[in-house]
Short mmCIF file of the C-alpha atoms (twelve columns), coordinates in Angstrom:
data_MODEL
# 
_entry.id   MODEL 
# 
loop_
_atom_site.group_PDB 
_atom_site.id 
_atom_site.type_symbol 
_atom_site.label_atom_id 
_atom_site.label_alt_id 
_atom_site.label_comp_id 
_atom_site.label_asym_id 
_atom_site.label_seq_id 
_atom_site.Cartn_x 
_atom_site.Cartn_y 
_atom_site.Cartn_z 
_atom_site.pdbx_PDB_model_num 
ATOM 1   C CA . UNK A 1   -30.139 133.394 63.912 1 
ATOM 2   C CA . UNK A 2   -31.253 136.783 62.571 1 
ATOM 3   C CA . UNK A 3   -33.845 139.053 64.179 1 
ATOM 4   C CA . UNK A 4   -35.057 142.156 62.337 1 
ATOM 5   C CA . UNK A 5   -37.652 144.838 63.192 1 
ATOM 6   C CA . UNK A 6   -39.107 147.659 61.137 1 
ATOM 7   C CA . UNK A 7   -38.738 149.989 64.136 1 
ATOM 8   C CA . UNK A 8   -35.019 150.084 63.303 1 
ATOM 9   C CA . UNK A 9   -35.788 152.445 60.386 1 
ATOM 10  C CA . UNK A 10  -37.828 155.689 60.159 1 
ATOM 11  C CA . UNK A 11  -41.627 155.198 59.903 1 
ATOM 12  C CA . UNK A 12  -41.820 156.427 56.318 1 
ATOM 13  C CA . UNK A 13  -39.243 153.815 55.225 1 
ATOM 14  C CA . UNK A 14  -40.644 150.824 57.087 1 
ATOM 15  C CA . UNK A 15  -42.833 149.306 54.384 1 
ATOM 16  C CA . UNK A 16  -40.090 149.603 51.771 1 
ATOM 17  C CA . UNK A 17  -37.686 148.048 54.258 1 
ATOM 18  C CA . UNK A 18  -40.074 145.125 54.754 1 
ATOM 19  C CA . UNK A 19  -40.426 144.622 50.995 1 
ATOM 20  C CA . UNK A 20  -36.633 144.431 50.707 1 
ATOM 21  C CA . UNK A 21  -36.349 141.997 53.633 1 
ATOM 22  C CA . UNK A 22  -38.948 139.595 52.220 1 
ATOM 23  C CA . UNK A 23  -37.308 139.676 48.788 1 
ATOM 24  C CA . UNK A 24  -33.866 138.986 50.247 1 
ATOM 25  C CA . UNK A 25  -34.831 136.340 52.787 1 
ATOM 26  C CA . UNK A 26  -37.664 134.564 50.964 1 
ATOM 27  C CA . UNK A 27  -38.481 135.459 47.347 1 
ATOM 28  C CA . UNK A 28  -39.408 138.536 45.292 1 
ATOM 29  C CA . UNK A 29  -43.102 139.391 45.664 1 
ATOM 30  C CA . UNK A 30  -45.303 142.444 45.179 1 
ATOM 31  C CA . UNK A 31  -46.494 143.605 48.601 1 
ATOM 32  C CA . UNK A 32  -49.348 145.978 49.361 1 
ATOM 33  C CA . UNK A 33  -50.890 147.305 52.560 1 
ATOM 34  C CA . UNK A 34  -53.200 150.049 53.764 1 
ATOM 35  C CA . UNK A 35  -50.630 150.930 56.424 1 
ATOM 36  C CA . UNK A 36  -47.577 151.788 54.377 1 
ATOM 37  C CA . UNK A 37  -47.112 155.145 56.129 1 
ATOM 38  C CA . UNK A 38  -45.934 153.420 59.339 1 
ATOM 39  C CA . UNK A 39  -45.833 149.667 58.782 1 
ATOM 40  C CA . UNK A 40  -44.815 147.406 61.635 1 
ATOM 41  C CA . UNK A 41  -43.146 144.075 60.978 1 
ATOM 42  C CA . UNK A 42  -40.511 141.880 62.586 1 
ATOM 43  C CA . UNK A 43  -38.985 138.555 61.617 1 
ATOM 44  C CA . UNK A 44  -36.812 135.835 63.124 1 
ATOM 45  C CA . UNK A 45  -34.775 133.764 60.668 1 
ATOM 46  C CA . UNK A 46  -33.115 130.448 61.498 1 
ATOM 47  C CA . UNK A 47  -30.742 128.970 58.929 1 
ATOM 48  C CA . UNK A 48  -30.673 125.215 59.472 1 
ATOM 49  C CA . UNK A 49  -28.346 123.874 56.814 1 
ATOM 50  C CA . UNK A 50  -30.349 123.647 53.600 1 
ATOM 51  C CA . UNK A 51  -33.612 124.463 55.446 1 
ATOM 52  C CA . UNK A 52  -34.691 127.907 56.625 1 
ATOM 53  C CA . UNK A 53  -37.331 128.734 59.243 1 
ATOM 54  C CA . UNK A 54  -38.801 132.231 58.930 1 
ATOM 55  C CA . UNK A 55  -41.150 133.575 61.618 1 
ATOM 56  C CA . UNK A 56  -42.635 136.984 60.746 1 
ATOM 57  C CA . UNK A 57  -45.050 139.161 62.690 1 
ATOM 58  C CA . UNK A 58  -46.734 141.982 60.786 1 
ATOM 59  C CA . UNK A 59  -49.730 144.172 60.071 1 
ATOM 60  C CA . UNK A 60  -52.314 143.465 57.370 1 
ATOM 61  C CA . UNK A 61  -50.886 143.048 53.888 1 
ATOM 62  C CA . UNK A 62  -51.252 141.216 50.568 1 
ATOM 63  C CA . UNK A 63  -48.535 139.469 48.575 1 
ATOM 64  C CA . UNK A 64  -48.416 138.489 44.899 1 
ATOM 65  C CA . UNK A 65  -45.764 136.432 43.146 1 
ATOM 66  C CA . UNK A 66  -45.991 136.703 39.372 1 
ATOM 67  C CA . UNK A 67  -44.485 134.711 36.520 1 
ATOM 68  C CA . UNK A 68  -42.243 137.690 35.768 1 
ATOM 69  C CA . UNK A 69  -40.888 137.691 39.323 1 
ATOM 70  C CA . UNK A 70  -40.328 133.935 39.165 1 
ATOM 71  C CA . UNK A 71  -38.294 134.342 35.968 1 
ATOM 72  C CA . UNK A 72  -36.274 137.055 37.676 1 
ATOM 73  C CA . UNK A 73  -35.448 135.008 40.766 1 
ATOM 74  C CA . UNK A 74  -36.634 131.645 42.044 1 
ATOM 75  C CA . UNK A 75  -35.127 129.907 45.083 1 
ATOM 76  C CA . UNK A 76  -36.967 126.729 43.924 1 
ATOM 77  C CA . UNK A 77  -38.400 126.005 47.341 1 
ATOM 78  C CA . UNK A 78  -41.465 124.485 48.905 1 
ATOM 79  C CA . UNK A 79  -42.898 126.590 51.707 1 
ATOM 80  C CA . UNK A 80  -44.859 125.033 54.560 1 
ATOM 81  C CA . UNK A 81  -46.497 127.758 56.620 1 
ATOM 82  C CA . UNK A 82  -48.077 127.411 60.048 1 
ATOM 83  C CA . UNK A 83  -50.563 130.182 60.832 1 
ATOM 84  C CA . UNK A 84  -50.088 131.244 64.472 1 
ATOM 85  C CA . UNK A 85  -52.237 134.392 64.805 1 
ATOM 86  C CA . UNK A 86  -54.573 136.265 62.501 1 
ATOM 87  C CA . UNK A 87  -56.107 134.810 59.341 1 
ATOM 88  C CA . UNK A 88  -54.715 134.144 55.885 1 
ATOM 89  C CA . UNK A 89  -55.904 133.270 52.407 1 
ATOM 90  C CA . UNK A 90  -53.778 131.774 49.632 1 
ATOM 91  C CA . UNK A 91  -54.402 131.126 45.926 1 
ATOM 92  C CA . UNK A 92  -52.131 128.944 43.779 1 
ATOM 93  C CA . UNK A 93  -52.646 126.608 40.823 1 
ATOM 94  C CA . UNK A 94  -56.431 127.026 40.900 1 
ATOM 95  C CA . UNK A 95  -56.729 126.223 44.610 1 
ATOM 96  C CA . UNK A 96  -57.814 128.712 47.275 1 
ATOM 97  C CA . UNK A 97  -57.406 128.203 51.013 1 
ATOM 98  C CA . UNK A 98  -58.797 130.181 53.927 1 
ATOM 99  C CA . UNK A 99  -56.554 129.636 56.913 1 
ATOM 100 C CA . UNK A 100 -56.966 130.106 60.652 1 
ATOM 101 C CA . UNK A 101 -54.484 129.703 63.522 1 
ATOM 102 C CA . UNK A 102 -53.298 126.096 63.695 1 
ATOM 103 C CA . UNK A 103 -53.608 125.492 59.947 1 
ATOM 104 C CA . UNK A 104 -50.702 124.449 57.755 1 
ATOM 105 C CA . UNK A 105 -50.490 125.293 54.058 1 
ATOM 106 C CA . UNK A 106 -48.127 124.335 51.234 1 
ATOM 107 C CA . UNK A 107 -46.988 126.632 48.425 1 
ATOM 108 C CA . UNK A 108 -44.308 126.639 45.739 1 
ATOM 109 C CA . UNK A 109 -41.998 129.540 44.916 1 
ATOM 110 C CA . UNK A 110 -41.853 128.278 41.325 1 
ATOM 111 C CA . UNK A 111 -45.539 128.934 40.577 1 
ATOM 112 C CA . UNK A 112 -47.483 132.228 40.768 1 
ATOM 113 C CA . UNK A 113 -49.493 132.826 43.934 1 
ATOM 114 C CA . UNK A 114 -51.524 135.458 45.733 1 
ATOM 115 C CA . UNK A 115 -52.080 135.654 49.472 1 
ATOM 116 C CA . UNK A 116 -53.432 137.987 52.104 1 
ATOM 117 C CA . UNK A 117 -52.835 138.171 55.847 1 
ATOM 118 C CA . UNK A 118 -55.206 139.902 58.254 1 
ATOM 119 C CA . UNK A 119 -54.699 140.561 61.967 1 
ATOM 120 C CA . UNK A 120 -57.560 139.845 64.362 1 
ATOM 121 C CA . UNK A 121 -58.757 141.876 67.358 1 
ATOM 122 C CA . UNK A 122 -55.750 144.167 67.253 1 
ATOM 123 C CA . UNK A 123 -53.286 141.257 67.419 1 
ATOM 124 C CA . UNK A 124 -50.571 141.211 64.768 1 
ATOM 125 C CA . UNK A 125 -50.586 138.377 62.258 1 
ATOM 126 C CA . UNK A 126 -47.946 135.741 63.005 1 
ATOM 127 C CA . UNK A 127 -46.780 132.687 61.112 1 
ATOM 128 C CA . UNK A 128 -43.867 130.276 60.831 1 
ATOM 129 C CA . UNK A 129 -42.673 129.228 57.387 1 
ATOM 130 C CA . UNK A 130 -40.357 126.319 56.657 1 
ATOM 131 C CA . UNK A 131 -38.450 126.876 53.409 1 
ATOM 132 C CA . UNK A 132 -36.958 123.715 51.931 1 
ATOM 133 C CA . UNK A 133 -35.342 123.181 48.516 1 
ATOM 134 C CA . UNK A 134 -37.511 121.291 46.059 1 
ATOM 135 C CA . UNK A 135 -34.713 118.812 45.402 1 
ATOM 136 C CA . UNK A 136 -34.547 117.988 49.126 1 
ATOM 137 C CA . UNK A 137 -38.114 116.653 49.125 1 
ATOM 138 C CA . UNK A 138 -38.200 113.057 47.797 1 
ATOM 139 C CA . UNK A 139 -41.686 113.410 46.288 1 
ATOM 140 C CA . UNK A 140 -42.526 114.442 42.719 1 
ATOM 141 C CA . UNK A 141 -43.521 118.043 42.088 1 
ATOM 142 C CA . UNK A 142 -46.597 116.966 40.120 1 
ATOM 143 C CA . UNK A 143 -47.943 115.171 43.180 1 
ATOM 144 C CA . UNK A 144 -47.237 117.985 45.622 1 
ATOM 145 C CA . UNK A 145 -48.696 120.653 43.339 1 
ATOM 146 C CA . UNK A 146 -52.111 119.057 43.769 1 
ATOM 147 C CA . UNK A 147 -51.940 119.936 47.470 1 
ATOM 148 C CA . UNK A 148 -50.859 123.584 47.362 1 
ATOM 149 C CA . UNK A 149 -53.195 126.240 48.801 1 
ATOM 150 C CA . UNK A 150 -55.190 123.776 50.867 1 
ATOM 151 C CA . UNK A 151 -55.790 124.173 54.590 1 
ATOM 152 C CA . UNK A 152 -54.270 121.268 56.528 1 
ATOM 153 C CA . UNK A 153 -54.587 120.658 60.247 1 
ATOM 154 C CA . UNK A 154 -51.651 120.660 62.632 1 
ATOM 155 C CA . UNK A 155 -53.733 119.048 65.375 1 
ATOM 156 C CA . UNK A 156 -52.823 115.431 64.730 1 
ATOM 157 C CA . UNK A 157 -50.462 113.032 62.991 1 
ATOM 158 C CA . UNK A 158 -47.335 114.187 61.196 1 
ATOM 159 C CA . UNK A 159 -48.763 117.710 60.961 1 
ATOM 160 C CA . UNK A 160 -48.771 118.005 64.739 1 
ATOM 161 C CA . UNK A 161 -45.194 116.725 64.963 1 
ATOM 162 C CA . UNK A 162 -44.017 119.198 62.328 1 
ATOM 163 C CA . UNK A 163 -45.860 122.204 63.793 1 
ATOM 164 C CA . UNK A 164 -44.717 121.586 67.375 1 
ATOM 165 C CA . UNK A 165 -41.134 121.100 66.186 1 
ATOM 166 C CA . UNK A 166 -41.212 124.381 64.244 1 
ATOM 167 C CA . UNK A 167 -42.525 126.161 67.335 1 
ATOM 168 C CA . UNK A 168 -39.878 124.576 69.562 1 
ATOM 169 C CA . UNK A 169 -37.099 125.705 67.193 1 
ATOM 170 C CA . UNK A 170 -38.118 129.301 67.816 1 
ATOM 171 C CA . UNK A 171 -38.459 128.821 71.556 1 
ATOM 172 C CA . UNK A 172 -34.915 127.437 71.834 1 
ATOM 173 C CA . UNK A 173 -33.320 129.555 69.083 1 
ATOM 174 C CA . UNK A 174 -30.907 131.411 71.376 1 
ATOM 175 C CA . UNK A 175 -29.357 128.182 72.652 1 
ATOM 176 C CA . UNK A 176 -28.609 126.579 69.267 1 
ATOM 177 C CA . UNK A 177 -25.109 126.351 67.819 1 
ATOM 178 C CA . UNK A 178 -24.009 125.991 64.205 1 
ATOM 179 C CA . UNK A 179 -23.534 122.225 64.344 1 
ATOM 180 C CA . UNK A 180 -26.910 121.773 66.035 1 
ATOM 181 C CA . UNK A 181 -28.597 123.955 63.416 1 
ATOM 182 C CA . UNK A 182 -27.359 121.744 60.590 1 
ATOM 183 C CA . UNK A 183 -28.621 118.598 62.327 1 
ATOM 184 C CA . UNK A 184 -31.962 120.231 63.092 1 
ATOM 185 C CA . UNK A 185 -32.300 121.178 59.423 1 
ATOM 186 C CA . UNK A 186 -32.115 117.501 58.541 1 
ATOM 187 C CA . UNK A 187 -34.679 116.634 61.224 1 
ATOM 188 C CA . UNK A 188 -37.192 119.305 60.201 1 
ATOM 189 C CA . UNK A 189 -36.848 118.340 56.527 1 
ATOM 190 C CA . UNK A 190 -37.545 114.707 57.389 1 
ATOM 191 C CA . UNK A 191 -40.610 115.738 59.414 1 
ATOM 192 C CA . UNK A 192 -41.818 117.840 56.483 1 
ATOM 193 C CA . UNK A 193 -41.316 114.891 54.140 1 
ATOM 194 C CA . UNK A 194 -43.235 112.650 56.548 1 
ATOM 195 C CA . UNK A 195 -46.096 115.158 56.629 1 
ATOM 196 C CA . UNK A 196 -46.155 115.585 52.843 1 
ATOM 197 C CA . UNK A 197 -46.078 111.825 52.363 1 
ATOM 198 C CA . UNK A 198 -49.046 111.549 54.723 1 
ATOM 199 C CA . UNK A 199 -51.192 114.164 52.988 1 
ATOM 200 C CA . UNK A 200 -50.420 112.901 49.477 1 
ATOM 201 C CA . UNK A 201 -50.812 109.231 50.358 1 
ATOM 202 C CA . UNK A 202 -47.454 108.508 48.742 1 
ATOM 203 C CA . UNK A 203 -45.178 105.772 50.060 1 
ATOM 204 C CA . UNK A 204 -41.593 105.498 48.811 1 
ATOM 205 C CA . UNK A 205 -42.789 106.930 45.533 1 
ATOM 206 C CA . UNK A 206 -39.332 107.859 44.366 1 
ATOM 207 C CA . UNK A 207 -36.893 105.029 43.629 1 
ATOM 208 C CA . UNK A 208 -33.941 104.517 45.950 1 
ATOM 209 C CA . UNK A 209 -31.509 106.083 43.472 1 
ATOM 210 C CA . UNK A 210 -33.549 109.299 43.396 1 
ATOM 211 C CA . UNK A 211 -33.662 109.477 47.181 1 
ATOM 212 C CA . UNK A 212 -29.903 108.973 47.265 1 
ATOM 213 C CA . UNK A 213 -29.444 111.811 44.793 1 
ATOM 214 C CA . UNK A 214 -31.574 114.103 46.974 1 
ATOM 215 C CA . UNK A 215 -29.508 113.169 50.032 1 
ATOM 216 C CA . UNK A 216 -26.266 113.756 48.138 1 
ATOM 217 C CA . UNK A 217 -27.481 117.241 47.179 1 
ATOM 218 C CA . UNK A 218 -28.249 118.011 50.831 1 
ATOM 219 C CA . UNK A 219 -24.795 116.882 51.901 1 
ATOM 220 C CA . UNK A 220 -23.093 118.864 49.128 1 
ATOM 221 C CA . UNK A 221 -24.967 121.971 50.236 1 
ATOM 222 C CA . UNK A 222 -23.801 121.412 53.814 1 
ATOM 223 C CA . UNK A 223 -20.214 120.971 52.649 1 
ATOM 224 C CA . UNK A 224 -20.283 124.170 50.580 1 
ATOM 225 C CA . UNK A 225 -21.689 126.127 53.536 1 
ATOM 226 C CA . UNK A 226 -19.012 124.796 55.933 1 
ATOM 227 C CA . UNK A 227 -15.813 124.722 53.868 1 
ATOM 228 C CA . UNK A 228 -14.019 127.018 56.315 1 
ATOM 229 C CA . UNK A 229 -14.562 124.640 59.231 1 
ATOM 230 C CA . UNK A 230 -11.260 122.998 60.182 1 
ATOM 231 C CA . UNK A 231 -13.140 119.931 61.503 1 
ATOM 232 C CA . UNK A 232 -15.043 119.299 58.255 1 
ATOM 233 C CA . UNK A 233 -14.517 115.578 57.754 1 
ATOM 234 C CA . UNK A 234 -16.466 112.477 56.675 1 
ATOM 235 C CA . UNK A 235 -17.234 111.609 60.308 1 
ATOM 236 C CA . UNK A 236 -18.623 115.100 61.045 1 
ATOM 237 C CA . UNK A 237 -20.667 115.151 57.835 1 
ATOM 238 C CA . UNK A 238 -22.053 111.674 58.497 1 
ATOM 239 C CA . UNK A 239 -22.992 112.598 62.078 1 
ATOM 240 C CA . UNK A 240 -24.796 115.772 61.015 1 
ATOM 241 C CA . UNK A 241 -26.873 113.839 58.470 1 
ATOM 242 C CA . UNK A 242 -27.512 110.859 60.738 1 
ATOM 243 C CA . UNK A 243 -25.854 108.281 58.510 1 
ATOM 244 C CA . UNK A 244 -22.782 106.092 58.959 1 
ATOM 245 C CA . UNK A 245 -19.415 107.052 57.505 1 
ATOM 246 C CA . UNK A 246 -19.617 103.916 55.371 1 
ATOM 247 C CA . UNK A 247 -22.987 105.020 53.962 1 
ATOM 248 C CA . UNK A 248 -21.540 108.449 53.221 1 
ATOM 249 C CA . UNK A 249 -18.662 106.944 51.255 1 
ATOM 250 C CA . UNK A 250 -21.042 104.654 49.339 1 
ATOM 251 C CA . UNK A 251 -23.281 107.616 48.526 1 
ATOM 252 C CA . UNK A 252 -20.391 109.532 46.964 1 
ATOM 253 C CA . UNK A 253 -19.102 106.427 45.241 1 
ATOM 254 C CA . UNK A 254 -22.372 106.512 43.302 1 
ATOM 255 C CA . UNK A 255 -21.629 110.183 42.537 1 
ATOM 256 C CA . UNK A 256 -18.364 109.214 40.829 1 
ATOM 257 C CA . UNK A 257 -16.034 110.825 43.382 1 
ATOM 258 C CA . UNK A 258 -15.120 110.461 47.024 1 
ATOM 259 C CA . UNK A 259 -16.393 112.843 49.686 1 
ATOM 260 C CA . UNK A 260 -12.783 113.866 50.302 1 
ATOM 261 C CA . UNK A 261 -12.317 114.743 46.632 1 
ATOM 262 C CA . UNK A 262 -15.501 116.799 46.665 1 
ATOM 263 C CA . UNK A 263 -14.436 118.786 49.745 1 
ATOM 264 C CA . UNK A 264 -10.958 119.337 48.322 1 
ATOM 265 C CA . UNK A 265 -12.206 120.626 44.968 1 
ATOM 266 C CA . UNK A 266 -14.787 122.943 46.552 1 
ATOM 267 C CA . UNK A 267 -12.093 124.411 48.793 1 
ATOM 268 C CA . UNK A 268 -9.782  124.908 45.819 1 
ATOM 269 C CA . UNK A 269 -12.600 126.630 43.961 1 
ATOM 270 C CA . UNK A 270 -13.160 129.026 46.881 1 
ATOM 271 C CA . UNK A 271 -9.426  129.785 46.872 1 
ATOM 272 C CA . UNK A 272 -9.546  130.438 43.127 1 
ATOM 273 C CA . UNK A 273 -12.443 132.894 43.558 1 
ATOM 274 C CA . UNK A 274 -10.690 134.738 46.393 1 
ATOM 275 C CA . UNK A 275 -7.415  134.951 44.479 1 
ATOM 276 C CA . UNK A 276 -9.260  136.612 41.603 1 
ATOM 277 C CA . UNK A 277 -10.955 139.149 43.877 1 
ATOM 278 C CA . UNK A 278 -9.176  142.537 43.785 1 
ATOM 279 C CA . UNK A 279 -10.748 143.419 47.141 1 
ATOM 280 C CA . UNK A 280 -8.678  140.623 48.689 1 
ATOM 281 C CA . UNK A 281 -5.405  141.640 47.074 1 
ATOM 282 C CA . UNK A 282 -4.048  142.559 50.506 1 
ATOM 283 C CA . UNK A 283 -4.206  138.955 51.642 1 
ATOM 284 C CA . UNK A 284 -1.358  136.630 50.825 1 
ATOM 285 C CA . UNK A 285 -1.835  133.405 48.916 1 
ATOM 286 C CA . UNK A 286 -1.001  131.499 52.093 1 
ATOM 287 C CA . UNK A 287 -3.652  133.388 54.084 1 
ATOM 288 C CA . UNK A 288 -6.331  132.625 51.495 1 
ATOM 289 C CA . UNK A 289 -5.278  128.982 51.364 1 
ATOM 290 C CA . UNK A 290 -5.374  128.664 55.160 1 
ATOM 291 C CA . UNK A 291 -8.820  130.262 55.293 1 
ATOM 292 C CA . UNK A 292 -10.205 127.461 53.117 1 
ATOM 293 C CA . UNK A 293 -8.502  124.531 54.795 1 
ATOM 294 C CA . UNK A 294 -4.988  124.392 53.259 1 
ATOM 295 C CA . UNK A 295 -2.535  125.170 56.092 1 
ATOM 296 C CA . UNK A 296 0.480   123.828 54.162 1 
ATOM 297 C CA . UNK A 297 1.530   126.187 51.362 1 
ATOM 298 C CA . UNK A 298 3.519   123.618 49.380 1 
ATOM 299 C CA . UNK A 299 0.726   121.052 49.203 1 
ATOM 300 C CA . UNK A 300 -1.749  123.829 48.334 1 
ATOM 301 C CA . UNK A 301 0.447   125.016 45.454 1 
ATOM 302 C CA . UNK A 302 0.620   121.490 44.037 1 
ATOM 303 C CA . UNK A 303 -3.115  120.885 44.419 1 
ATOM 304 C CA . UNK A 304 -4.020  124.241 42.851 1 
ATOM 305 C CA . UNK A 305 -1.710  123.678 39.872 1 
ATOM 306 C CA . UNK A 306 -3.155  120.210 39.328 1 
ATOM 307 C CA . UNK A 307 -6.710  121.553 39.401 1 
ATOM 308 C CA . UNK A 308 -6.283  124.782 37.407 1 
ATOM 309 C CA . UNK A 309 -3.111  124.369 35.349 1 
ATOM 310 C CA . UNK A 310 -0.876  126.975 37.030 1 
ATOM 311 C CA . UNK A 311 0.406   127.843 40.526 1 
ATOM 312 C CA . UNK A 312 -1.875  130.092 42.613 1 
ATOM 313 C CA . UNK A 313 0.518   133.048 42.605 1 
ATOM 314 C CA . UNK A 314 0.791   132.968 38.824 1 
ATOM 315 C CA . UNK A 315 -2.974  132.635 38.481 1 
ATOM 316 C CA . UNK A 316 -3.531  135.648 40.721 1 
ATOM 317 C CA . UNK A 317 -0.955  137.741 38.910 1 
ATOM 318 C CA . UNK A 318 -2.456  136.966 35.503 1 
ATOM 319 C CA . UNK A 319 -5.805  138.368 36.637 1 
ATOM 320 C CA . UNK A 320 -4.889  141.282 38.871 1 
ATOM 321 C CA . UNK A 321 -2.416  142.687 36.347 1 
ATOM 322 C CA . UNK A 322 -5.116  143.168 33.698 1 
# 
């Protein structure tokens, strides 16, 4: 969990600070406000595996994401935003929504948009945004794009389930551990998919193979984010993603490699990157290997040579001596 406030920097720097935070934590946009001389904003960020929940509170502002900014950097995400306080408008793909507290709205980081947020009666604008990778949503982009920038209620059905769950994540944020966060990321993504399926009227629109590919991408992302965990194993990965170990092995069988092979190669790749980093030249090969899950130096040397054609010490020397 990350909590940031503009009051941590001098008043004259606060709006620029907020622009940098939104670019780093969400996506590059052009921000404007009438209150740039002393702008107040704060944000809570929960990283839940492949999903991110961002809960900002801020003064009036407008945001524009252009084609040029998209070409510069695109996280390729769908954003589902719950308006909690204040009012908001959003334009994307020819649609325009006017949003009040309790409304949900969908937008894509891969298409230009414009939005404005206005506080009401002296109360700061507040919202909660769920950021999920496009590939993690088992619905076609062409279908979802027809529903961007449209006000959707969180008062009933899957929308109510999703909104209340997003709110509860923030209420319990200080009690959540890393393993719980990863599991909750899977849960909130499934709730988002349920909601999007409901609003689009789609039912199992993607074939099973496509859904399996999306699940495999989620699991690979989890593995890459947790390579340093000594307990990273098929049973842990299966538990986090609410599938059986057998299903996990079958999923990676379809990928052309075992889950163990995938973990091993990703760990070797992290070792290779660290060995090539001059800033880590003070660490021994054994220390780098142990950091990424290879406590036995001899087996690491053999595995590294098999993967990259030379022992790790020789590989490091060939780069750092240049």
